[in-house]
C-alpha positions as CSV (number, residue, x, y, z in Angstrom):
1,X,30.0,-5.1,-5.1
2,X,29.4,-5.8,-1.0
3,X,27.5,-9.4,-0.6
4,X,24.2,-9.7,1.5
5,X,23.9,-11.5,5.0
6,X,21.8,-13.8,4.4
7,X,-18.9,-1.1,-11.0
8,X,-22.6,-0.7,-12.7
9,X,-22.9,1.1,-15.7
10,X,-26.5,3.0,-14.8
11,X,-24.6,4.3,-11.6
12,X,-21.6,5.9,-13.2
13,X,-23.6,7.4,-15.6
14,X,-25.6,9.2,-13.1
15,X,-22.6,10.2,-11.6
16,X,-20.8,11.6,-14.4
17,X,-23.9,13.2,-15.5
18,X,-23.7,15.5,-12.1
19,X,-20.2,15.9,-12.0
20,X,-20.6,17.2,-15.7
21,X,-22.9,19.5,-14.4
22,X,-20.7,20.8,-11.5
23,X,-17.4,21.1,-14.1
24,X,-19.9,23.1,-16.1
25,X,-21.0,25.6,-13.8
26,X,-17.2,26.1,-12.9
27,X,-16.9,26.8,-16.5
28,X,-19.5,29.5,-16.2
29,X,-18.0,30.7,-13.2
30,X,-14.5,30.6,-14.6
31,X,-15.2,32.5,-17.9
32,X,-17.6,35.5,-15.7
33,X,-14.8,36.9,-14.3
34,X,-14.4,39.3,-17.0
35,X,-12.1,38.0,-18.8
36,X,-12.0,36.5,-21.9
37,X,-11.6,32.7,-21.5
38,X,-12.3,29.8,-23.8
39,X,-14.8,27.6,-21.8
40,X,-13.8,24.0,-20.1
41,X,-14.6,21.3,-22.7
42,X,-13.7,17.3,-23.0
43,X,-11.2,17.3,-25.4
44,X,-10.6,13.9,-25.6
45,X,-11.7,12.0,-28.7
46,X,-14.1,8.7,-28.3
47,X,-12.9,8.6,-24.5
48,X,-15.9,6.6,-24.0
49,X,-15.0,4.2,-27.2
50,X,-18.7,4.4,-28.1
51,X,-17.6,4.0,-31.7
52,X,-17.0,0.0,-30.6
53,X,-14.6,-1.5,-32.8
54,X,-13.4,1.6,-34.4
55,X,-11.1,2.9,-31.4
56,X,-9.6,5.6,-33.5
57,X,-7.8,7.9,-33.0
58,X,-6.6,5.8,-30.7
59,X,-3.6,4.5,-31.2
60,X,-3.1,0.7,-29.4
61,X,-1.2,-2.2,-29.3
62,X,-2.2,-5.5,-30.7
63,X,-3.3,-6.6,-27.7
64,X,-6.2,-4.0,-26.9
65,X,-9.1,-4.7,-28.4
66,X,-13.0,-2.6,-27.7
67,X,-15.1,-5.3,-25.7
68,X,-19.1,-4.9,-25.2
69,X,-19.9,-5.9,-22.3
70,X,-23.8,-6.6,-22.0
71,X,-24.3,-4.4,-18.5
72,X,-22.1,-2.0,-19.1
73,X,-21.4,-1.3,-22.8
74,X,-18.1,-0.8,-24.6
75,X,-15.0,-0.4,-23.0
76,X,-11.4,-1.0,-23.9
77,X,-9.6,-4.3,-23.3
78,X,-6.1,-4.5,-22.8
79,X,-4.3,-7.5,-22.1
80,X,-0.7,-7.5,-21.5
81,X,1.4,-10.4,-22.4
82,X,5.3,-10.9,-22.7
83,X,6.7,-7.6,-22.8
84,X,3.8,-5.9,-24.3
85,X,2.2,-3.8,-21.5
86,X,-1.1,-3.5,-23.4
87,X,-0.8,0.7,-24.0
88,X,-2.9,3.1,-26.2
89,X,-2.4,6.9,-26.7
90,X,-4.0,9.8,-28.2
91,X,-2.9,13.0,-29.1
92,X,-4.5,16.0,-27.8
93,X,-4.7,19.4,-29.4
94,X,-4.5,22.0,-25.9
95,X,-4.1,26.1,-24.9
96,X,-0.9,27.0,-23.6
97,X,-0.6,28.3,-20.4
98,X,-4.0,26.2,-19.3
99,X,-4.9,23.5,-16.6
100,X,-6.7,20.4,-17.4
101,X,-7.9,17.3,-15.2
102,X,-7.1,14.0,-16.9
103,X,-9.3,11.1,-15.9
104,X,-10.4,7.7,-16.6
105,X,-12.6,4.6,-15.8
106,X,-10.2,2.0,-14.9
107,X,-10.4,-1.8,-13.8
108,X,-7.6,-4.2,-13.2
109,X,-4.0,-5.1,-11.5
110,X,-2.1,-2.4,-12.7
111,X,-3.7,0.2,-14.5
112,X,-1.7,3.4,-15.7
113,X,-2.6,6.4,-16.8
114,X,-1.1,10.2,-17.7
115,X,0.3,12.6,-20.4
116,X,3.6,13.6,-21.4
117,X,5.0,16.9,-23.8
118,X,2.9,18.7,-21.5
119,X,5.7,21.8,-21.2
120,X,5.2,21.5,-17.4
121,X,5.2,18.3,-15.0
122,X,3.8,15.0,-16.5
123,X,0.9,13.6,-14.9
124,X,1.3,10.0,-14.3
125,X,-1.2,8.0,-11.7
126,X,-2.1,4.4,-11.4
127,X,-4.0,1.4,-9.2
128,X,-4.5,-1.8,-8.5
129,X,-8.1,-2.5,-8.4
130,X,-10.7,-5.4,-9.0
131,X,-13.1,-3.2,-9.1
132,X,-14.2,0.2,-11.1
133,X,-12.7,2.9,-9.7
134,X,-11.2,6.6,-11.2
135,X,-7.5,7.5,-11.6
136,X,-7.5,11.5,-11.8
137,X,-4.9,14.0,-12.2
138,X,-4.2,17.7,-12.9
139,X,-1.3,19.5,-14.8
140,X,-0.7,23.0,-16.2
141,X,0.5,23.1,-20.1
142,X,3.6,25.2,-20.9
143,X,3.5,28.6,-22.5
144,X,4.3,26.9,-25.6
145,X,2.6,23.8,-25.3
146,X,-0.4,23.1,-28.1
147,X,-0.9,19.5,-27.8
148,X,-0.1,16.6,-25.5
149,X,-0.1,12.7,-25.7
150,X,-2.6,11.0,-23.5
151,X,-1.5,7.6,-22.6
152,X,-2.7,4.2,-20.5
153,X,-1.7,0.9,-20.5
154,X,-1.6,-2.4,-17.9
155,X,1.5,-4.2,-16.9
156,X,3.3,-7.4,-18.1
157,X,2.3,-10.3,-16.4
158,X,-1.0,-9.1,-15.0
159,X,-4.2,-10.1,-15.9
160,X,-6.3,-8.2,-18.4
161,X,-7.4,-4.8,-17.5
162,X,-10.6,-2.3,-18.8
163,X,-10.8,1.1,-19.4
164,X,-13.6,3.7,-19.8
165,X,-15.0,7.4,-19.8
166,X,-11.3,8.9,-20.2
167,X,-11.5,12.3,-20.2
168,X,-9.4,15.7,-20.1
169,X,-11.5,18.5,-19.3
170,X,-9.8,22.1,-19.6
171,X,-9.9,25.6,-21.9
172,X,-11.7,24.0,-25.1
173,X,-9.4,24.7,-28.4
174,X,-12.7,25.6,-30.7
175,X,-13.3,21.7,-32.0
176,X,-14.2,20.1,-28.7
177,X,-14.5,16.6,-29.2
178,X,-18.0,15.2,-30.0
179,X,-18.5,13.7,-26.5
180,X,-17.6,17.3,-24.8
181,X,-21.4,17.6,-24.0
182,X,-23.7,15.0,-22.1
183,X,-22.9,12.4,-19.1
184,X,-20.1,10.8,-21.2
185,X,-17.9,13.5,-21.0
186,X,-17.0,13.3,-17.4
187,X,-15.2,10.5,-16.1
188,X,-17.5,8.1,-14.0
189,X,-16.7,8.1,-10.3
190,X,-16.9,4.0,-9.0
191,X,-20.0,2.8,-8.2
192,X,-20.8,2.4,-3.9
193,X,-19.7,-1.0,-4.0
194,X,-16.5,-0.4,-5.5
195,X,-13.4,-0.1,-3.5
196,X,-10.9,2.4,-5.0
197,X,-7.7,1.5,-4.0
198,X,-4.8,4.7,-3.6
199,X,-2.9,5.2,-6.6
200,X,0.1,6.8,-6.7
201,X,1.0,9.9,-8.9
202,X,5.0,10.0,-10.1
203,X,6.0,13.2,-12.0
204,X,7.0,11.7,-15.4
205,X,6.5,9.7,-18.6
206,X,4.9,6.5,-18.6
207,X,6.6,2.9,-19.2
208,X,8.2,1.8,-21.9
209,X,6.1,-0.4,-24.4
210,X,5.7,-1.2,-27.8
211,X,6.7,0.9,-30.4
212,X,3.2,2.1,-31.1
213,X,3.0,4.9,-28.4
214,X,5.8,7.8,-28.4
215,X,7.9,7.0,-25.1
216,X,9.9,9.7,-23.0
217,X,13.4,10.4,-24.7
218,X,15.9,8.0,-23.8
219,X,18.7,9.6,-21.5
220,X,22.0,8.8,-24.0
221,X,24.1,8.4,-20.6
222,X,22.9,6.8,-18.1
223,X,23.0,6.7,-14.0
224,X,22.8,2.7,-12.7
225,X,22.3,2.5,-9.3
226,X,22.5,-0.7,-7.0
227,X,19.6,-1.2,-4.2
228,X,20.9,-3.3,-1.3
229,X,18.2,-5.7,-0.3
230,X,19.6,-6.4,3.2
231,X,21.0,-3.8,5.6
232,X,24.9,-3.1,6.3
233,X,24.8,0.1,7.5
234,X,23.8,2.2,4.7
235,X,21.1,4.3,4.3
236,X,17.6,1.5,3.8
237,X,15.5,2.1,1.2
238,X,12.3,1.3,-0.6
239,X,12.7,1.1,-4.2
240,X,10.8,4.5,-3.8
241,X,13.6,6.0,-2.1
242,X,15.7,5.5,-4.6
243,X,16.6,9.3,-6.4
244,X,14.9,10.1,-9.7
245,X,18.8,10.1,-11.4
246,X,19.2,7.2,-11.6
247,X,17.9,5.5,-14.8
248,X,18.8,1.5,-13.7
249,X,18.5,0.7,-10.3
250,X,19.3,-2.9,-10.4
251,X,18.2,-4.9,-7.0
252,X,21.3,-6.9,-5.1
253,X,21.1,-9.5,-5.2
254,X,19.0,-12.7,-6.4
255,X,20.0,-16.0,-4.6
256,X,21.3,-19.1,-5.4
257,X,19.1,-22.5,-5.5
258,X,19.8,-26.1,-5.3
259,X,19.6,-26.5,-8.5
260,X,22.1,-25.5,-10.7
261,X,22.1,-22.7,-12.3
262,X,18.9,-21.3,-11.0
263,X,17.9,-18.2,-9.4
264,X,15.1,-17.0,-6.8
265,X,14.9,-14.0,-4.6
266,X,13.5,-13.3,-1.6
267,X,12.6,-9.7,0.1
268,X,14.5,-9.6,3.1
269,X,13.0,-9.6,6.1
270,X,15.7,-7.5,8.3
271,X,16.0,-4.7,5.7
272,X,12.2,-4.6,6.0
273,X,12.2,-4.1,9.6
274,X,14.3,-1.8,9.4
275,X,11.8,0.0,7.1
276,X,9.1,-0.2,9.2
277,X,7.8,-3.2,7.1
278,X,8.2,-3.7,3.6
279,X,6.0,-6.1,1.8
280,X,6.3,-8.0,-1.3
281,X,3.7,-6.1,-3.1
282,X,4.8,-2.8,-1.8
283,X,8.0,-3.7,-3.4
284,X,6.5,-4.8,-6.6
285,X,4.2,-1.5,-6.9
286,X,7.3,0.6,-6.4
287,X,9.4,-1.5,-9.2
288,X,5.6,-0.7,-10.9
289,X,6.3,3.3,-10.3
290,X,9.3,3.7,-11.8
291,X,8.9,2.1,-14.7
292,X,6.0,4.4,-14.9
293,X,8.3,6.8,-14.2
294,X,10.5,5.6,-17.3
295,X,13.1,3.9,-14.9
296,X,14.6,0.5,-15.0
297,X,14.7,-2.0,-12.2
298,X,16.4,-5.0,-12.7
299,X,17.7,-8.0,-10.5
300,X,21.4,-8.1,-10.0
301,X,23.2,-11.8,-9.8
302,X,26.2,-12.6,-8.1
303,X,28.1,-10.3,-5.6
304,X,31.3,-11.1,-3.4
305,X,29.7,-13.9,-2.3
306,X,27.8,-15.0,-4.9
307,X,27.9,-18.8,-5.7
308,X,25.1,-19.0,-8.7
309,X,27.5,-21.1,-11.6
310,X,26.3,-21.3,-15.4
311,X,28.8,-23.9,-16.8
312,X,26.5,-26.2,-18.8
313,X,23.6,-26.1,-21.2
314,X,21.3,-27.8,-18.3
315,X,22.2,-24.8,-15.8
316,X,22.1,-22.3,-18.4
317,X,18.6,-23.3,-19.4
318,X,17.8,-23.6,-15.5
319,X,19.3,-20.1,-15.2
320,X,17.3,-18.4,-17.9
321,X,13.7,-20.3,-16.8
322,X,14.0,-19.1,-13.3
323,X,15.8,-15.4,-14.4
324,X,12.3,-15.1,-16.5
325,X,10.3,-16.4,-13.7
326,X,11.2,-13.6,-11.2
327,X,11.2,-11.1,-14.3
328,X,7.4,-12.0,-14.5
329,X,6.8,-12.1,-10.9
330,X,8.4,-8.5,-9.7
331,X,7.9,-6.8,-12.8
332,X,11.9,-6.5,-13.3
333,X,13.1,-5.2,-16.8
334,X,16.2,-7.5,-17.3
335,X,19.0,-8.3,-15.5
336,X,22.6,-7.9,-14.3
337,X,25.6,-9.9,-13.5
338,X,27.9,-9.3,-11.4
339,X,29.6,-12.5,-10.7
340,X,32.9,-12.2,-8.9
341,X,33.9,-15.5,-8.9
342,X,34.6,-16.2,-12.1
343,X,32.0,-16.6,-15.7
344,X,31.6,-19.2,-18.5
345,X,31.4,-16.7,-21.1
346,X,30.2,-20.1,-23.6
347,X,27.1,-21.2,-21.2
348,X,25.9,-17.9,-19.6
349,X,26.3,-15.9,-23.1
350,X,23.5,-18.7,-24.3
351,X,22.0,-18.2,-21.2
352,X,21.4,-14.2,-21.5
353,X,20.5,-14.8,-24.8
354,X,17.5,-17.5,-23.9
355,X,16.7,-15.1,-21.5
356,X,16.8,-11.9,-23.9
357,X,14.0,-14.0,-26.5
358,X,11.9,-14.7,-23.5
359,X,11.3,-11.2,-22.5
360,X,11.4,-9.5,-25.8
361,X,11.7,-5.7,-26.3
362,X,12.8,-3.6,-23.8
363,X,15.5,-6.3,-22.4
364,X,17.8,-4.5,-20.1
365,X,21.6,-6.7,-19.8
366,X,24.1,-5.0,-17.7
367,X,27.2,-6.0,-16.2
368,X,29.5,-5.4,-13.3
369,X,33.1,-6.8,-13.7
370,X,36.0,-6.4,-11.9
371,X,38.9,-4.7,-13.2
372,X,40.7,-7.7,-14.0
373,X,37.9,-9.1,-15.9
374,X,38.3,-6.8,-18.5
375,X,42.1,-6.0,-19.0
376,X,42.1,-8.3,-22.1
377,X,39.4,-9.5,-24.7
378,X,40.5,-12.9,-23.7
379,X,39.8,-13.0,-20.6
380,X,35.9,-14.6,-20.1
381,X,33.8,-11.9,-18.4
382,X,35.4,-9.5,-22.2
383,X,34.1,-12.3,-24.1
384,X,31.0,-12.8,-22.7
385,X,30.1,-9.0,-22.9
386,X,31.3,-9.4,-26.3
387,X,29.4,-12.3,-27.0
388,X,26.2,-11.1,-25.5
389,X,26.6,-7.5,-27.8
390,X,23.8,-7.7,-29.4
391,X,21.7,-7.5,-26.4
392,X,23.9,-5.3,-23.9
393,X,22.7,-2.4,-22.1
394,X,26.2,-1.6,-20.6
395,X,29.3,-2.7,-18.9
396,X,29.4,-0.9,-15.5
397,X,33.2,-2.6,-14.9
398,X,33.9,-1.7,-10.9
399,X,36.8,0.7,-11.0
400,X,37.7,0.0,-6.9
401,X,39.2,-2.9,-4.8
402,X,41.9,-3.2,-7.5
403,X,44.9,-1.2,-6.4
404,X,46.7,-0.3,-9.5
405,X,46.2,-1.5,-13.3
406,X,47.0,-1.3,-16.4
407,X,45.5,1.2,-18.9
408,X,45.3,0.9,-22.3
409,X,48.2,2.8,-23.3
410,X,50.4,0.3,-21.1
411,X,50.9,3.4,-18.2
412,X,50.2,2.0,-15.2
413,X,47.4,3.9,-12.5
414,X,45.9,3.4,-9.1
415,X,42.8,3.6,-8.3
416,X,40.9,6.0,-6.9
417,X,42.4,9.2,-10.3
418,X,40.5,9.9,-13.2
419,X,43.9,8.7,-15.2
420,X,42.7,4.8,-13.7
421,X,38.9,5.7,-15.1
422,X,39.9,6.5,-18.9
423,X,42.8,4.4,-18.7
424,X,41.0,1.2,-18.2
425,X,37.6,2.7,-19.9
426,X,39.9,2.5,-23.1
427,X,40.4,-0.8,-23.2
428,X,36.8,-1.7,-23.7
429,X,36.0,1.1,-25.9
430,X,39.3,-0.2,-28.1
431,X,38.4,-3.5,-27.5
432,X,35.2,-3.7,-29.4
433,X,32.4,-2.9,-26.9
434,X,30.3,0.1,-28.4
435,X,30.8,3.3,-26.6
436,X,27.3,3.1,-25.0
437,X,27.8,0.0,-23.5
438,X,31.0,1.7,-21.5
439,X,30.2,2.4,-17.9
440,X,32.0,3.5,-15.2
441,X,31.6,1.9,-11.9
442,X,32.6,4.0,-8.6
443,X,31.9,3.3,-5.0
444,X,29.1,5.8,-3.1
445,X,31.5,6.8,-0.6
446,X,34.8,5.1,1.4
447,X,32.9,3.2,3.0
448,X,31.0,1.4,-0.1
449,X,33.9,-0.1,-1.0
450,X,37.5,-1.4,0.6
451,X,39.5,1.1,-1.9
452,X,39.2,2.9,-4.9
453,X,37.1,6.0,-4.0
454,X,36.4,8.6,-6.3
455,X,35.1,11.8,-6.0
456,X,32.3,13.0,-8.4
457,X,33.7,15.4,-9.5
458,X,37.0,13.4,-10.3
459,X,33.7,11.3,-12.2
460,X,32.5,14.2,-14.2
461,X,35.8,14.6,-15.9
462,X,36.6,11.1,-16.5
463,X,33.5,11.2,-18.9
464,X,34.4,14.7,-19.9
465,X,37.5,13.4,-20.7
466,X,36.1,10.5,-22.7
467,X,33.7,11.9,-24.3
468,X,34.8,15.4,-25.4
469,X,38.5,15.2,-24.9
470,X,38.6,17.9,-22.2
471,X,39.2,17.6,-18.6
472,X,41.4,15.1,-18.9
473,X,44.3,14.5,-16.3
474,X,48.1,13.4,-17.5
475,X,46.6,10.7,-19.7
476,X,44.6,11.7,-22.8
477,X,42.9,9.3,-24.7
478,X,44.0,9.5,-28.7
479,X,40.3,9.8,-29.6
480,X,36.9,10.4,-28.6
481,X,33.9,8.5,-27.7
482,X,30.6,10.8,-27.1
483,X,28.4,8.3,-26.7
484,X,30.2,6.9,-23.7
485,X,27.2,4.9,-21.5
486,X,27.3,6.7,-18.4
487,X,28.0,5.5,-14.9
488,X,27.3,3.4,-11.8
489,X,27.7,3.5,-8.0
490,X,27.4,0.9,-5.4
491,X,25.1,2.0,-3.7
492,X,22.3,4.0,-3.8
493,X,22.3,3.2,-0.2
494,X,25.7,4.5,0.7
495,X,25.2,7.5,-1.3
496,X,21.9,8.6,0.1
497,X,24.1,8.1,3.7
498,X,27.2,10.2,2.0
499,X,24.4,13.2,0.9
500,X,24.0,11.7,-2.8
501,X,26.7,13.4,-4.7
502,X,26.4,10.3,-7.1
503,X,23.1,11.0,-7.8
504,X,23.1,15.2,-7.2
505,X,26.5,15.2,-9.4
506,X,27.4,12.7,-11.6
507,X,23.6,12.1,-12.1
508,X,22.9,15.4,-13.1
509,X,26.4,15.6,-15.1
510,X,25.3,13.2,-17.1
511,X,21.7,13.9,-18.0
512,X,22.9,17.2,-19.3
513,X,26.0,15.8,-21.2
514,X,25.3,16.1,-25.4
């Protein structure tokens, strides 16, 4: 990698009643056109949580409870903790080819609301506001869609949030929910004293959280991209600018501190200037939005000039504690190890296992060793990968800046070729890593590395060869690995400058692979 340079309830109920009447009028207009259509109703059940402690049919995580506020009545409160996002969901019956408006009154930092399984563009919206405000989005169901999953959740490391008046108004299915009549059927508008914050809508699924919520399908093959927290001629980007093709975004890089093993992170002022201002708050919000879209954002440690050293138990503890602090502060999903000046497998494995235990479910661990670091299971990096195999997501070895190297068959292959990718990948595949833990790391353009640029078409051919034994070069492995992990690029910024070939070509190919 290249290194950087250094709300009262009364008011809400009144407004809800007015909005309910308005919606009913709209329904009358729509059904008075001579076309037989279902009347608009609220299809959510127990959306105002009036059942009190009985929150069914909502399915919620362990930190979600019903609370009875004397001034406001029943709300649902979520208290995110650790890797638990305090999520709730409800499966709702809908009609195909129908438009629904989903809304909820929410209060708290980073509250997300959305629906999955719509058969079209799944809605997702969020806000961060200490006063009551309304989240709302509209979507249309697909031709075969008869149910969708409505969900909401918070964000770990943030304070408790409140949700009330969850509604989804649209064509009824013949069995409207008990709350479909009266003022309780419509999401409240915040009181005049509240200041709703802008909400950001995305087109994808909720963030992964506990197992009580149905998650978006996990990509079998993933695309990882490094995002540069510095400017070096590549296209400057906000996290929100990174294309949706990237499943994992590695923020490059964390910084060393004066304490051995400890790391820190600061959003680069020069990059912020290039972006006409990019604040910590915006950076965190962008990460949260990526998470809501089902993506992972991690912090990368190292780079060409990285000086982090973890060579003792004390350093391992410092590394785990400081990394966890960054994860809590920014909302990172995990960490990437890109130490190009050596690793100590024993103590780094200790640090990573400690960190994984702190983060819990959903922890992401990636690595980006150089080619020389993965030539043998006896090297420290390979030993580290094997020692952390139980928590390892993927190793995206850097198939560049190395010249010719030995393949698993003993042949010598030149960088930038398909044989180089397949011949070196099979060393890891035969050396003990799960196929899902092996990825192909390539530069996004000739400017992104000193050597070893490989065209997107060649990367795709290598993936096909490893997964299915097709499109191979002169070297063809003796077996196939259909579960091959994916690919990585340095960097999303260089890819953007080069026209997005990695995101568009390799990303599309990976996501279409069986």
